[in-house]
C-alpha positions as CSV (number, residue, x, y, z in Angstrom):
1,X,14.1,-10.6,-16.4
2,X,15.2,-7.1,-17.1
3,X,12.3,-4.4,-18.1
4,X,13.6,-0.9,-19.0
5,X,16.6,-1.2,-17.6
6,X,15.0,-2.8,-14.2
7,X,15.3,-6.1,-12.7
8,X,11.9,-8.0,-12.4
9,X,10.5,-6.9,-9.0
10,X,12.5,-3.7,-8.9
11,X,9.1,-1.3,-9.2
12,X,7.5,-3.3,-6.3
13,X,10.7,-2.9,-4.3
14,X,11.0,0.8,-4.7
15,X,7.5,1.2,-4.1
16,X,7.9,-0.9,-0.6
17,X,10.7,1.3,0.1
18,X,9.2,4.7,-0.7
19,X,7.0,4.2,2.6
20,X,4.3,6.1,0.5
21,X,1.9,3.6,1.3
22,X,1.7,4.9,4.7
23,X,0.4,8.1,3.5
24,X,-2.3,7.1,0.8
25,X,-4.8,5.6,3.0
26,X,-4.8,2.1,1.8
27,X,-4.4,2.7,-2.0
28,X,-2.3,0.2,-3.9
29,X,0.1,1.4,-6.4
30,X,-1.9,1.1,-9.5
31,X,-4.9,3.0,-7.7
32,X,-2.7,5.8,-6.9
33,X,-1.4,6.2,-10.2
34,X,-4.7,6.1,-12.0
35,X,-6.2,8.3,-9.6
36,X,-3.4,11.0,-9.7
37,X,-2.9,10.8,-13.6
38,X,-7.0,11.5,-14.3
39,X,-7.0,14.0,-11.7
40,X,-4.2,16.1,-13.2
41,X,-5.4,18.5,-15.8
42,X,-1.8,18.8,-17.5
43,X,-1.9,15.1,-18.0
44,X,-3.8,14.2,-21.0
45,X,-2.6,10.5,-21.8
46,X,-2.4,7.3,-19.4
47,X,-1.6,3.9,-21.0
48,X,-3.1,1.0,-19.2
49,X,-3.5,-2.8,-20.1
50,X,-3.9,-5.9,-18.5
51,X,-4.6,-9.4,-19.8
52,X,-6.8,-10.2,-16.5
53,X,-10.1,-9.3,-16.2
54,X,-10.3,-9.0,-12.4
55,X,-7.4,-6.4,-12.9
56,X,-9.5,-4.4,-15.6
57,X,-12.5,-4.4,-13.2
58,X,-10.2,-2.9,-10.4
59,X,-8.7,-0.5,-12.5
60,X,-12.0,1.1,-13.5
61,X,-13.1,1.1,-9.7
62,X,-10.3,2.9,-9.2
63,X,-10.5,5.4,-12.0
64,X,-14.1,6.2,-11.1
65,X,-12.8,7.4,-7.5
66,X,-10.6,10.0,-9.5
67,X,-12.0,13.7,-9.3
68,X,-13.9,14.3,-12.4
69,X,-12.3,16.8,-15.2
70,X,-14.3,18.4,-17.7
71,X,-13.6,20.7,-20.8
72,X,-15.3,23.9,-21.0
73,X,-14.8,26.4,-23.7
74,X,-11.5,25.2,-24.4
75,X,-10.4,25.2,-20.7
76,X,-10.2,22.3,-18.4
77,X,-12.0,22.8,-14.8
78,X,-11.7,20.1,-12.1
79,X,-15.1,18.8,-11.1
80,X,-14.8,17.1,-7.6
């Protein structure tokens, strides 16, 4: 099956070939993406979907590990 021009499993293969897992302290790809996106003040939107309740719980737990951001008088500041 092809999705967005990639063969099924292509994303996983690219992740494994990148050797990023070696420097992320055991984070899986989803945890890395969630925490990265939530910690970046210049990113305002993330779309996450699942039909698996276990994945939902894991995503929420991973997102809670990300540094918090707060908006103060129209300016975003990081809260660790």
